NUMIPA-125831 format. One record per residue (C-alpha): residue in three letters; residue number from 1; z, y, x. Coordinates in nm, 4 decimals. Layout:
<nodes>
NODE  type  seq        zz        yy        xx
NODE   ALA  NUM         Z         Y         X
...
</nodes>
This chain:
<nodes>
NODE  type  seq        zz        yy        xx
NODE   UNK    1    4.7824  -20.7067   -9.5544
NODE   UNK    2    4.6807  -20.5936   -9.2019
NODE   UNK    3    4.7558  -20.7374   -8.9205
NODE   UNK    4    4.7805  -21.1055   -9.0092
NODE   UNK    5    4.4203  -21.1796   -8.9448
NODE   UNK    6    4.3677  -21.2903   -9.2741
NODE   UNK    7    4.0858  -21.2532   -9.4912
NODE   UNK    8    4.1183  -21.0022   -9.7885
NODE   UNK    9    3.9768  -21.0370  -10.1608
NODE   UNK   10    3.6349  -20.8741  -10.0646
NODE   UNK   11    3.6007  -21.1165   -9.7649
NODE   UNK   12    3.6764  -20.8763   -9.5111
NODE   UNK   13    3.9087  -20.9219   -9.2066
NODE   UNK   14    4.1870  -20.6569   -9.0695
NODE   UNK   15    4.2081  -20.7545   -8.6951
NODE   UNK   16    4.4628  -20.6260   -8.4768
NODE   UNK   17    4.3713  -20.5663   -8.1153
NODE   UNK   18    4.6450  -20.6936   -7.8514
NODE   UNK   19    4.5990  -20.7554   -7.4614
NODE   UNK   20    4.2095  -20.8045   -7.5577
NODE   UNK   21    4.2829  -21.0458   -7.8027
NODE   UNK   22    4.1010  -20.8642   -8.1148
NODE   UNK   23    3.8979  -20.8830   -8.3986
NODE   UNK   24    3.6776  -20.6475   -8.5751
NODE   UNK   25    3.7720  -20.6029   -8.9720
NODE   UNK   26    3.4267  -20.6024   -9.0940
NODE   UNK   27    3.2312  -20.4604   -9.3787
NODE   UNK   28    2.8658  -20.5550   -9.2825
NODE   UNK   29    2.6374  -20.7817   -9.4530
NODE   UNK   30    2.8235  -20.7150   -9.8143
NODE   UNK   31    2.6023  -20.5619  -10.0786
NODE   UNK   32    2.7070  -20.4323  -10.4409
NODE   UNK   33    3.0455  -20.3928  -10.5935
NODE   UNK   34    3.2014  -20.5831  -10.3069
NODE   UNK   35    3.1134  -20.2991  -10.0449
NODE   UNK   36    3.4083  -20.1251   -9.8516
NODE   UNK   37    3.4924  -19.7465   -9.9005
NODE   UNK   38    3.7160  -19.6492   -9.6479
NODE   UNK   39    3.8821  -19.2969   -9.6692
NODE   UNK   40    4.0194  -19.1613   -9.3573
NODE   UNK   41    4.3256  -18.9290   -9.4234
NODE   UNK   42    4.5422  -18.9138   -9.6886
NODE   UNK   43    4.6106  -18.5284   -9.7365
NODE   UNK   44    4.5058  -18.3233  -10.0591
NODE   UNK   45    4.1593  -18.4768  -10.0322
NODE   UNK   46    4.1733  -18.8377   -9.9039
NODE   UNK   47    4.5057  -18.9079  -10.1361
NODE   UNK   48    4.3243  -18.7752  -10.4338
NODE   UNK   49    3.9625  -18.9248  -10.3479
NODE   UNK   50    4.1591  -19.2763  -10.2902
NODE   UNK   51    4.3361  -19.2373  -10.6152
NODE   UNK   52    4.0520  -19.1737  -10.8275
NODE   UNK   53    3.8152  -19.4280  -10.6614
NODE   UNK   54    4.0774  -19.6760  -10.6845
NODE   UNK   55    4.0830  -19.6169  -11.0788
NODE   UNK   56    3.6780  -19.6053  -11.1023
NODE   UNK   57    3.6236  -19.8980  -10.9321
NODE   UNK   58    3.8898  -20.1278  -11.1258
NODE   UNK   59    3.8705  -20.3815  -10.7977
NODE   UNK   60    3.4929  -20.4056  -10.7793
NODE   UNK   61    3.5061  -20.2030  -10.4619
NODE   UNK   62    3.7084  -20.2860  -10.1387
NODE   UNK   63    3.8873  -19.9108  -10.1115
NODE   UNK   64    4.0824  -19.8516   -9.7844
NODE   UNK   65    4.2834  -19.5827   -9.7158
NODE   UNK   66    4.3780  -19.5312   -9.3479
NODE   UNK   67    4.6932  -19.2586   -9.2998
NODE   UNK   68    4.9275  -19.2812   -9.0386
NODE   UNK   69    5.2180  -19.2148   -9.2878
NODE   UNK   70    5.2739  -19.4161   -9.6211
NODE   UNK   71    5.2721  -19.1176   -9.8315
NODE   UNK   72    5.1267  -18.8014   -9.9395
NODE   UNK   73    5.2966  -18.5301   -9.8271
NODE   UNK   74    5.2703  -18.2112  -10.1181
NODE   UNK   75    5.2791  -17.9200   -9.8719
NODE   UNK   76    5.3132  -17.6166  -10.0999
NODE   UNK   77    5.6568  -17.7538  -10.1436
NODE   UNK   78    5.7960  -17.7967   -9.7970
NODE   UNK   79    5.9534  -17.4358   -9.7561
NODE   UNK   80    6.1600  -17.5690  -10.0384
NODE   UNK   81    6.2893  -17.8903   -9.8283
NODE   UNK   82    6.3333  -17.6548   -9.5217
NODE   UNK   83    6.5767  -17.4307   -9.7509
NODE   UNK   84    6.7398  -17.6950   -9.8889
NODE   UNK   85    6.6604  -17.7201  -10.2438
NODE   UNK   86    6.4612  -18.0169  -10.2577
NODE   UNK   87    6.5097  -18.3528  -10.1158
NODE   UNK   88    6.2133  -18.4560   -9.8534
NODE   UNK   89    6.1074  -18.7608  -10.0529
NODE   UNK   90    6.0614  -18.5839  -10.3888
NODE   UNK   91    5.7784  -18.4108  -10.1988
NODE   UNK   92    5.6259  -18.7317  -10.0684
NODE   UNK   93    5.4475  -18.9458  -10.2965
NODE   UNK   94    5.3995  -19.3053  -10.1788
NODE   UNK   95    5.0478  -19.3995  -10.1275
NODE   UNK   96    5.1367  -19.7198  -10.3195
NODE   UNK   97    5.0814  -19.5098  -10.6406
NODE   UNK   98    4.7358  -19.5452  -10.5837
NODE   UNK   99    4.6174  -19.8666  -10.7485
NODE   UNK  100    4.3238  -20.0591  -10.6479
NODE   UNK  101    4.3401  -19.9154  -10.2923
NODE   UNK  102    4.4661  -20.0888   -9.9575
NODE   UNK  103    4.6517  -19.8624   -9.7120
NODE   UNK  104    4.6028  -19.9216   -9.3404
NODE   UNK  105    4.9044  -19.7238   -9.1534
NODE   UNK  106    4.7627  -19.5814   -8.8616
NODE   UNK  107    4.5963  -19.2947   -8.6905
NODE   UNK  108    4.2425  -19.2602   -8.6427
NODE   UNK  109    4.1650  -19.2300   -8.2819
NODE   UNK  110    3.7376  -19.2745   -8.2966
NODE   UNK  111    3.4680  -19.3219   -8.5458
NODE   UNK  112    3.1512  -19.4979   -8.4562
NODE   UNK  113    2.9042  -19.3297   -8.7178
NODE   UNK  114    2.6427  -19.5777   -8.5890
NODE   UNK  115    2.8247  -19.9044   -8.5535
NODE   UNK  116    2.9908  -19.8070   -8.9200
NODE   UNK  117    3.3643  -19.8512   -8.7954
NODE   UNK  118    3.6317  -19.6779   -8.6873
NODE   UNK  119    3.9571  -19.7340   -8.4725
NODE   UNK  120    4.3002  -19.7203   -8.6052
NODE   UNK  121    4.6165  -19.7048   -8.3789
NODE   UNK  122    4.9308  -19.8136   -8.5758
NODE   UNK  123    5.2761  -19.6729   -8.5156
NODE   UNK  124    5.3587  -19.9546   -8.2614
NODE   UNK  125    5.0788  -19.8804   -8.0766
NODE   UNK  126    4.8437  -20.1659   -8.1867
NODE   UNK  127    4.5100  -20.0844   -8.2200
NODE   UNK  128    4.2616  -20.2242   -8.4718
NODE   UNK  129    3.8931  -20.1686   -8.5709
NODE   UNK  130    3.8210  -20.1095   -8.9427
NODE   UNK  131    3.4456  -20.1260   -9.0987
NODE   UNK  132    3.2940  -19.9816   -9.3704
NODE   UNK  133    2.9938  -19.9427   -9.5777
NODE   UNK  134    3.0844  -19.5760   -9.7065
NODE   UNK  135    3.3267  -19.3565   -9.5243
NODE   UNK  136    3.4937  -19.0516   -9.6546
NODE   UNK  137    3.6334  -18.8237   -9.3941
NODE   UNK  138    3.9397  -18.6396   -9.4953
NODE   UNK  139    4.1064  -18.5806   -9.1569
NODE   UNK  140    4.2664  -18.2183   -9.2689
NODE   UNK  141    4.3732  -17.9800   -9.0709
NODE   UNK  142    4.6152  -17.9289   -8.7347
NODE   UNK  143    4.8323  -17.6090   -8.6360
NODE   UNK  144    4.5893  -17.3412   -8.5164
NODE   UNK  145    4.6950  -17.2680   -8.1514
NODE   UNK  146    4.6267  -16.9496   -7.9634
NODE   UNK  147    4.6256  -16.9014   -7.6140
NODE   UNK  148    4.9498  -16.6993   -7.5989
NODE   UNK  149    5.1941  -16.7421   -7.3161
NODE   UNK  150    5.5142  -16.9535   -7.3836
NODE   UNK  151    5.4307  -16.9914   -7.7609
NODE   UNK  152    5.3689  -17.3804   -7.7119
NODE   UNK  153    5.7006  -17.4193   -7.5261
NODE   UNK  154    5.9090  -17.2284   -7.7528
NODE   UNK  155    5.7402  -17.2170   -8.0926
NODE   UNK  156    5.7584  -17.4537   -8.3714
NODE   UNK  157    5.5039  -17.5371   -8.6564
NODE   UNK  158    5.5718  -17.6135   -9.0275
NODE   UNK  159    5.3324  -17.8572   -9.1304
NODE   UNK  160    5.5589  -18.1835   -9.1837
NODE   UNK  161    5.8688  -18.3406   -9.3174
NODE   UNK  162    5.9730  -18.3331   -8.9766
NODE   UNK  163    5.9351  -17.9850   -8.8729
NODE   UNK  164    6.0900  -17.8747   -9.2126
NODE   UNK  165    6.3844  -18.1064   -9.1640
NODE   UNK  166    6.4057  -17.9212   -8.7733
NODE   UNK  167    6.3703  -17.5950   -8.9054
NODE   UNK  168    6.6502  -17.6162   -9.1892
NODE   UNK  169    6.9085  -17.7490   -8.9047
NODE   UNK  170    6.7963  -17.4943   -8.6687
NODE   UNK  171    6.8520  -17.2181   -8.9060
NODE   UNK  172    7.1868  -17.3625   -9.0024
NODE   UNK  173    7.2637  -17.4257   -8.6260
NODE   UNK  174    7.2007  -17.0312   -8.5230
NODE   UNK  175    7.4007  -16.9139   -8.7938
NODE   UNK  176    7.7042  -17.1489   -8.6819
NODE   UNK  177    7.6973  -17.0832   -8.3379
NODE   UNK  178    7.6427  -16.7194   -8.4024
NODE   UNK  179    7.9848  -16.7406   -8.5718
NODE   UNK  180    8.1078  -16.8561   -8.2623
NODE   UNK  181    7.9489  -16.6228   -8.0194
NODE   UNK  182    8.1984  -16.3407   -7.8841
NODE   UNK  183    7.8957  -16.1859   -7.7036
NODE   UNK  184    7.7297  -15.9274   -7.9419
NODE   UNK  185    7.3814  -15.9796   -7.7749
NODE   UNK  186    7.3871  -16.3321   -7.8244
NODE   UNK  187    7.5193  -16.2961   -8.1652
NODE   UNK  188    7.2259  -16.0784   -8.2774
NODE   UNK  189    6.9851  -16.2642   -8.1031
NODE   UNK  190    7.0838  -16.5660   -8.2856
NODE   UNK  191    7.0623  -16.4058   -8.6033
NODE   UNK  192    6.6907  -16.3037   -8.5801
NODE   UNK  193    6.4112  -16.5052   -8.6563
NODE   UNK  194    6.0603  -16.4106   -8.6170
NODE   UNK  195    5.7967  -16.5687   -8.8302
NODE   UNK  196    5.4186  -16.5459   -8.7036
NODE   UNK  197    5.1650  -16.5882   -8.9621
NODE   UNK  198    5.1714  -16.3948   -9.3265
NODE   UNK  199    4.9609  -16.5889   -9.4875
NODE   UNK  200    5.0785  -16.8500   -9.7827
NODE   UNK  201    5.2732  -17.0655   -9.5501
NODE   UNK  202    5.4452  -16.7892   -9.3317
NODE   UNK  203    5.5253  -16.5689   -9.6207
NODE   UNK  204    5.6973  -16.8323   -9.7976
NODE   UNK  205    5.8914  -16.9720   -9.4986
NODE   UNK  206    6.0040  -16.6638   -9.4055
NODE   UNK  207    6.1239  -16.5964   -9.8227
NODE   UNK  208    6.2995  -16.8959   -9.8608
NODE   UNK  209    6.4388  -16.8940   -9.4819
NODE   UNK  210    6.6164  -16.5639   -9.5120
NODE   UNK  211    6.7853  -16.6555   -9.8249
NODE   UNK  212    6.8953  -16.9647   -9.6918
NODE   UNK  213    7.0567  -16.8192   -9.3871
NODE   UNK  214    7.2296  -16.5082   -9.5992
NODE   UNK  215    7.4025  -16.8094   -9.7847
NODE   UNK  216    7.4781  -16.9882   -9.4408
NODE   UNK  217    7.6069  -16.6457   -9.3000
NODE   UNK  218    7.7954  -16.5713   -9.6368
NODE   UNK  219    8.0573  -16.8550   -9.5772
NODE   UNK  220    8.0910  -16.7575   -9.2355
NODE   UNK  221    8.3933  -16.5069   -9.1804
NODE   UNK  222    8.3021  -16.4435   -8.8049
NODE   UNK  223    7.9512  -16.3262   -8.9461
NODE   UNK  224    8.1053  -16.0194   -9.1937
NODE   UNK  225    7.8943  -15.7091   -9.1770
NODE   UNK  226    7.6551  -15.9035   -8.9315
NODE   UNK  227    7.2967  -15.8119   -8.9975
NODE   UNK  228    7.0274  -16.0932   -9.0385
NODE   UNK  229    6.7030  -15.9766   -8.9016
NODE   UNK  230    6.4056  -16.1852   -9.0254
NODE   UNK  231    6.0400  -16.0321   -8.9023
NODE   UNK  232    5.7018  -16.1276   -9.0473
NODE   UNK  233    5.4331  -16.0868   -8.7983
NODE   UNK  234    5.0676  -16.0597   -8.8337
NODE   UNK  235    4.7585  -15.9267   -8.7054
NODE   UNK  236    4.6031  -15.8713   -9.0204
NODE   UNK  237    4.6235  -15.5663   -9.2213
NODE   UNK  238    4.8554  -15.6782   -9.4785
NODE   UNK  239    5.0606  -15.9711   -9.5741
NODE   UNK  240    4.8616  -16.2621   -9.7280
NODE   UNK  241    4.5027  -16.1182   -9.6799
NODE   UNK  242    4.3583  -16.3924   -9.9055
NODE   UNK  243    4.5283  -16.2743  -10.2204
NODE   UNK  244    4.4376  -15.9957  -10.4708
NODE   UNK  245    4.5800  -15.6650  -10.2809
NODE   UNK  246    4.7866  -15.6133  -10.5880
NODE   UNK  247    4.9395  -15.9208  -10.5478
NODE   UNK  248    4.9862  -15.8886  -10.1513
NODE   UNK  249    5.1825  -15.5247  -10.2474
NODE   UNK  250    5.4138  -15.7385  -10.4961
NODE   UNK  251    5.4928  -15.9658  -10.2234
NODE   UNK  252    5.5399  -15.6864   -9.9735
NODE   UNK  253    5.7501  -15.5114  -10.1757
NODE   UNK  254    5.9765  -15.8255  -10.2671
NODE   UNK  255    6.0267  -15.8892   -9.9324
NODE   UNK  256    6.0917  -15.5385   -9.7992
NODE   UNK  257    6.3544  -15.5036  -10.0664
NODE   UNK  258    6.5490  -15.7914   -9.9116
NODE   UNK  259    6.5535  -15.6426   -9.6070
NODE   UNK  260    6.2809  -15.8393   -9.4304
NODE   UNK  261    6.0501  -15.6410   -9.1644
NODE   UNK  262    5.6953  -15.6712   -9.2001
NODE   UNK  263    5.4973  -15.6025   -8.9070
NODE   UNK  264    5.1074  -15.6014   -8.9896
NODE   UNK  265    4.8686  -15.5351   -8.7360
NODE   UNK  266    5.0589  -15.6847   -8.4707
NODE   UNK  267    5.0580  -15.9948   -8.2728
NODE   UNK  268    5.2837  -16.1669   -8.0042
NODE   UNK  269    5.2035  -16.1175   -7.6560
NODE   UNK  270    5.4237  -16.3739   -7.4957
NODE   UNK  271    5.7331  -16.5964   -7.5620
NODE   UNK  272    6.0260  -16.6865   -7.3679
NODE   UNK  273    6.3723  -16.8761   -7.4056
NODE   UNK  274    6.5130  -16.5282   -7.4720
NODE   UNK  275    6.2936  -16.3977   -7.7136
NODE   UNK  276    5.9231  -16.2786   -7.7877
NODE   UNK  277    5.7308  -15.9826   -7.6801
NODE   UNK  278    5.5081  -15.7881   -7.9659
NODE   UNK  279    5.1849  -15.6388   -7.8793
NODE   UNK  280    5.3347  -15.3008   -7.9813
NODE   UNK  281    5.5605  -15.3140   -7.6772
NODE   UNK  282    5.8888  -15.4230   -7.8481
NODE   UNK  283    6.1051  -15.6950   -7.7117
NODE   UNK  284    6.2525  -15.9293   -7.9744
NODE   UNK  285    6.5528  -16.1109   -7.8561
NODE   UNK  286    6.5701  -16.4060   -8.0768
NODE   UNK  287    6.6358  -16.8302   -8.0368
NODE   UNK  288    6.3948  -16.8801   -8.3410
NODE   UNK  289    6.0065  -16.8272   -8.3296
NODE   UNK  290    5.8335  -17.0025   -8.6499
NODE   UNK  291    5.4618  -17.0425   -8.5726
NODE   UNK  292    5.2499  -17.0383   -8.9098
NODE   UNK  293    4.9499  -16.8833   -8.7919
NODE   UNK  294    4.6796  -17.1092   -8.9832
NODE   UNK  295    4.5178  -17.4252   -8.9134
NODE   UNK  296    4.1928  -17.5661   -8.7687
NODE   UNK  297    4.0000  -17.8732   -8.8741
NODE   UNK  298    4.1027  -18.1975   -8.6829
NODE   UNK  299    3.9869  -18.1978   -8.3479
NODE   UNK  300    3.8402  -18.5695   -8.4450
NODE   UNK  301    3.5581  -18.4119   -8.6500
NODE   UNK  302    3.4104  -18.2236   -8.3232
NODE   UNK  303    3.3692  -18.5693   -8.1645
NODE   UNK  304    3.1469  -18.7216   -8.4066
NODE   UNK  305    2.8448  -18.5337   -8.2946
NODE   UNK  306    2.7256  -18.4413   -8.6274
NODE   UNK  307    2.6492  -18.0827   -8.7207
NODE   UNK  308    2.9229  -17.8225   -8.7737
NODE   UNK  309    2.9170  -17.4820   -8.9393
NODE   UNK  310    3.2680  -17.2940   -8.8180
NODE   UNK  311    3.4386  -17.5774   -8.6819
NODE   UNK  312    3.3674  -17.8014   -8.9762
NODE   UNK  313    3.1643  -18.1067   -9.0764
NODE   UNK  314    2.8232  -17.9719   -9.2158
NODE   UNK  315    2.8173  -18.1507   -9.5854
NODE   UNK  316    2.5872  -18.0593   -9.8930
NODE   UNK  317    2.6934  -17.9651  -10.2148
NODE   UNK  318    2.7324  -18.3458  -10.3021
NODE   UNK  319    2.9993  -18.3580  -10.0229
NODE   UNK  320    2.7316  -18.5911   -9.8223
NODE   UNK  321    2.6651  -18.5278   -9.4608
NODE   UNK  322    2.3071  -18.4686   -9.4455
NODE   UNK  323    2.1130  -18.7515   -9.3257
NODE   UNK  324    2.3776  -18.9958   -9.3469
NODE   UNK  325    2.4159  -19.1307   -9.6968
NODE   UNK  326    2.6899  -19.3271   -9.5958
NODE   UNK  327    2.8881  -19.0586   -9.4602
NODE   UNK  328    3.0825  -18.8085   -9.6642
NODE   UNK  329    3.3657  -18.5742   -9.5993
NODE   UNK  330    3.5915  -18.3260   -9.8156
NODE   UNK  331    3.8797  -18.0679   -9.7631
NODE   UNK  332    3.9319  -17.8609   -9.4481
NODE   UNK  333    3.7423  -18.0834   -9.2203
NODE   UNK  334    3.4131  -18.0137   -9.4383
NODE   UNK  335    3.2060  -17.7017   -9.4471
NODE   UNK  336    3.1520  -17.7361   -9.8289
NODE   UNK  337    2.8683  -17.5079   -9.9528
NODE   UNK  338    3.0440  -17.2517  -10.1901
NODE   UNK  339    2.7884  -17.2551  -10.4846
NODE   UNK  340    2.9700  -16.9448  -10.6583
NODE   UNK  341    2.8911  -16.7371  -10.3598
NODE   UNK  342    2.5772  -16.8767  -10.1785
NODE   UNK  343    2.5653  -16.8584   -9.8362
NODE   UNK  344    2.9280  -16.9043   -9.7722
NODE   UNK  345    3.1732  -17.2250   -9.7495
NODE   UNK  346    3.4808  -17.2916   -9.9324
NODE   UNK  347    3.8007  -17.1911   -9.7907
NODE   UNK  348    4.0775  -17.4038   -9.6669
NODE   UNK  349    4.2676  -17.4242   -9.9351
NODE   UNK  350    4.4614  -17.7223  -10.1360
NODE   UNK  351    4.2824  -17.6248  -10.4433
NODE   UNK  352    3.9742  -17.6926  -10.3212
NODE   UNK  353    4.0407  -18.0177  -10.1009
NODE   UNK  354    4.2105  -18.1858  -10.4253
NODE   UNK  355    3.8962  -18.1214  -10.6282
NODE   UNK  356    3.6392  -18.2278  -10.3609
NODE   UNK  357    3.8534  -18.5247  -10.3268
NODE   UNK  358    3.8044  -18.6241  -10.6616
NODE   UNK  359    3.4108  -18.5459  -10.6812
NODE   UNK  360    3.3473  -18.7353  -10.3540
NODE   UNK  361    3.5119  -19.0130  -10.5517
NODE   UNK  362    3.3225  -18.9884  -10.8584
NODE   UNK  363    2.9832  -18.9519  -10.6421
NODE   UNK  364    3.0404  -19.2662  -10.4566
NODE   UNK  365    3.1342  -19.4184  -10.7848
NODE   UNK  366    2.8242  -19.3284  -10.9196
NODE   UNK  367    2.6083  -19.4333  -10.6560
NODE   UNK  368    2.7296  -19.8033  -10.7485
NODE   UNK  369    2.6886  -19.7216  -11.1350
NODE   UNK  370    3.0559  -19.7082  -11.1894
NODE   UNK  371    3.2630  -19.4982  -11.3653
NODE   UNK  372    3.1750  -19.2884  -11.7116
NODE   UNK  373    2.8856  -19.0722  -11.5570
NODE   UNK  374    2.6637  -19.3623  -11.4776
NODE   UNK  375    2.4434  -19.3087  -11.1579
NODE   UNK  376    2.4402  -18.9230  -11.1367
NODE   UNK  377    2.6207  -18.7181  -10.8503
NODE   UNK  378    2.7277  -18.3729  -10.9146
NODE   UNK  379    2.7515  -18.0782  -10.6914
NODE   UNK  380    3.0724  -17.9129  -10.6013
NODE   UNK  381    3.1116  -17.6089  -10.7988
NODE   UNK  382    3.4700  -17.4586  -10.8464
NODE   UNK  383    3.6133  -17.1333  -11.0112
NODE   UNK  384    3.9328  -17.0515  -10.8731
NODE   UNK  385    4.2345  -17.0929  -11.1316
NODE   UNK  386    4.4344  -16.8191  -10.9325
NODE   UNK  387    4.6954  -16.8220  -10.6830
NODE   UNK  388    5.0740  -16.8766  -10.6739
NODE   UNK  389    5.3249  -16.7690  -10.4168
NODE   UNK  390    5.7023  -16.8673  -10.4172
NODE   UNK  391    5.9068  -16.5637  -10.2728
NODE   UNK  392    6.2246  -16.7193  -10.3037
NODE   UNK  393    6.5184  -16.6895  -10.5427
NODE   UNK  394    6.3810  -16.5812  -10.9076
NODE   UNK  395    6.0672  -16.3953  -10.7246
NODE   UNK  396    5.7226  -16.4966  -10.7053
NODE   UNK  397    5.3509  -16.3665  -10.7394
NODE   UNK  398    5.0957  -16.5435  -10.9367
NODE   UNK  399    4.7134  -16.4544  -11.0722
NODE   UNK  400    4.6454  -16.7485  -11.3262
NODE   UNK  401    4.2937  -16.7040  -11.4399
NODE   UNK  402    4.3089  -16.3727  -11.3208
NODE   UNK  403    4.6267  -16.2353  -11.4833
NODE   UNK  404    4.8521  -16.0595  -11.2618
NODE   UNK  405    5.2303  -16.1835  -11.2824
NODE   UNK  406    5.5496  -16.0923  -11.0834
NODE   UNK  407    5.9097  -16.1668  -11.1134
NODE   UNK  408    6.0364  -16.4422  -11.3324
NODE   UNK  409    5.7285  -16.4956  -11.5531
NODE   UNK  410    5.5186  -16.5482  -11.1840
NODE   UNK  411    5.8096  -16.7952  -11.1126
NODE   UNK  412    5.7517  -17.0086  -11.4086
NODE   UNK  413    5.3783  -17.0484  -11.3711
NODE   UNK  414    5.4473  -17.1238  -11.0071
NODE   UNK  415    5.7073  -17.3661  -11.0553
NODE   UNK  416    5.5070  -17.5295  -11.3894
NODE   UNK  417    5.1463  -17.4862  -11.1496
NODE   UNK  418    5.3400  -17.7260  -10.8704
NODE   UNK  419    5.4907  -17.9842  -11.1128
NODE   UNK  420    5.1235  -18.0366  -11.2683
NODE   UNK  421    4.9731  -18.0742  -10.9128
NODE   UNK  422    5.2328  -18.3195  -10.8199
NODE   UNK  423    5.1095  -18.6498  -10.8653
NODE   UNK  424    5.4526  -18.8260  -10.8786
NODE   UNK  425    5.8385  -18.7416  -10.8622
NODE   UNK  426    5.8261  -18.4727  -11.1275
NODE   UNK  427    6.1238  -18.5120  -11.2817
NODE   UNK  428    6.3251  -18.5396  -10.9458
NODE   UNK  429    6.1374  -18.2015  -10.8332
NODE   UNK  430    6.2606  -18.0392  -11.1632
NODE   UNK  431    6.6244  -18.2061  -11.1665
NODE   UNK  432    6.6331  -18.0522  -10.7607
NODE   UNK  433    6.5286  -17.6765  -10.8846
NODE   UNK  434    6.7795  -17.6976  -11.1887
NODE   UNK  435    7.1072  -17.8550  -10.9611
NODE   UNK  436    7.0091  -17.5670  -10.7220
NODE   UNK  437    7.0240  -17.3249  -11.0156
NODE   UNK  438    7.3708  -17.4446  -11.1371
NODE   UNK  439    7.5777  -17.5524  -10.7944
NODE   UNK  440    7.6361  -17.4109  -10.4398
NODE   UNK  441    7.3485  -17.5317  -10.2028
NODE   UNK  442    7.4895  -17.7781   -9.9621
NODE   UNK  443    7.4620  -17.6566   -9.6262
NODE   UNK  444    7.5130  -17.9401   -9.3351
NODE   UNK  445    7.2654  -17.9953   -9.0590
NODE   UNK  446    7.1490  -18.3541   -9.1190
NODE   UNK  447    7.0494  -18.3858   -8.7203
NODE   UNK  448    6.7896  -18.6202   -8.7832
NODE   UNK  449    6.4949  -18.4134   -8.6174
NODE   UNK  450    6.5901  -18.2487   -8.2629
NODE   UNK  451    6.3478  -17.9756   -8.1241
NODE   UNK  452    6.1817  -18.2347   -7.8601
NODE   UNK  453    6.0364  -18.4494   -8.1519
NODE   UNK  454    5.8443  -18.1343   -8.3000
NODE   UNK  455    5.6611  -17.9557   -7.9897
NODE   UNK  456    5.3921  -17.7487   -8.1356
NODE   UNK  457    5.1487  -17.8701   -7.9523
NODE   UNK  458    5.2293  -18.2436   -8.0099
NODE   UNK  459    5.1320  -18.4688   -8.3039
NODE   UNK  460    5.3600  -18.5441   -8.6072
NODE   UNK  461    5.3505  -18.8289   -8.8499
NODE   UNK  462    5.1369  -18.6295   -9.0736
NODE   UNK  463    4.9358  -18.4936   -8.8109
NODE   UNK  464    4.9239  -18.7401   -8.4977
NODE   UNK  465    4.8481  -18.6400   -8.1426
NODE   UNK  466    4.5610  -18.8249   -7.9574
NODE   UNK  467    4.6488  -19.1659   -7.8008
NODE   UNK  468    4.7863  -19.1437   -7.4297
NODE   UNK  469    4.8484  -19.5120   -7.3271
NODE   UNK  470    4.6595  -19.8377   -7.3944
NODE   UNK  471    4.2769  -19.9442   -7.3614
NODE   UNK  472    4.0335  -19.8872   -7.6151
NODE   UNK  473    4.0220  -20.1138   -7.8719
NODE   UNK  474    3.7491  -20.3866   -7.8089
NODE   UNK  475    3.6302  -20.6301   -8.1046
NODE   UNK  476    3.6088  -20.9709   -7.9870
NODE   UNK  477    3.4680  -21.1391   -8.3401
NODE   UNK  478    3.3591  -21.0437   -8.6522
NODE   UNK  479    3.4846  -21.1640   -8.9747
</nodes>
């Protein structure tokens, strides 16, 4: 497919730029169904856009998906990977399941909207140019960083498989080292875990992580009677402020009953190797600072020189960039008008991203007369189906279709929702849940990801950082 310079069925060429000898994967001059649609990003929006468009096009469009990994990561189940409940592969959907779609493995490093091509860097550092007739920008989001001294050096995020695997090993490692520690202060510090950010991710990470460390500590005779201190910190006035206040209260009650300390209206002032200082003046000795403050749109969108709104690319209700009918954007990278609340934009959630991805695919297909809807485009209008929050064990909070649930009923709805939303691996996931309910948790460090491999400020396979070496790709020829 890519890198061999051969012609594709649509007559386009993939070019790999090496030492000044490169070529352009061109899409110019094509008309009709042979046109190329490139989707930049394989998250919730990009994956579902590619999957839908590939199905609708039936080979009549050249659909190309550019993504730095060969899988779509189902982020909501990542806390269960960190807790050792699910195999990492079960929450990763292979992009090969998108039939009728060609995958270009690499990170987008530049987009030339005037020349209609984008630059891609593959994992080996090679560059290639990818031309397009229509482009879907679905680059997603990255960790939100705050200018707090020490955080970038001592905290770890939670948005990738690598970070989840690292966190699992780290939690087990702290328990194992604490078991051997003769100094009481060191043992207490290693048994203290601070999660910053009490949104969906932070709350679920704290809930599942606390249960994991409890299981691990029970198997260590030297930690008998040792307190495991978990703290959930957020500047907001309550846990998960985006939820209905009553559901937020349920989550707070469940976590508090387990002994988890919830500090709302509190932030971190600085972090060090010895611990963190909070805005209320308390210094918390700890070796574990988990950063779940939130996300921001991929910085790439700000470099496009297109109109922005709240840091996101401005689009109309059809998910098209005004004045650029060949450009579309969806998911966290796009400020999509919320037609149910005039004057506002949709939130950065997986629900919105998934549905926007499907809609942009349908609208592009309609522009070519493909699909069952003819040539009519549809605006994005979405009614929330509700929210689900897994609180670990048999606990959860949910409000499907506005019906508030907690406990075991909410847990059943939460897991049912995730199974339905997961495009593949449903049997593997359900089997993982069943095995965890029947057998004891396997607590071993895998040692696959070390701390230096997942610094908070650097890129991950799912969210690669900007290139640091090599000359920019320069197309020598046009295929």
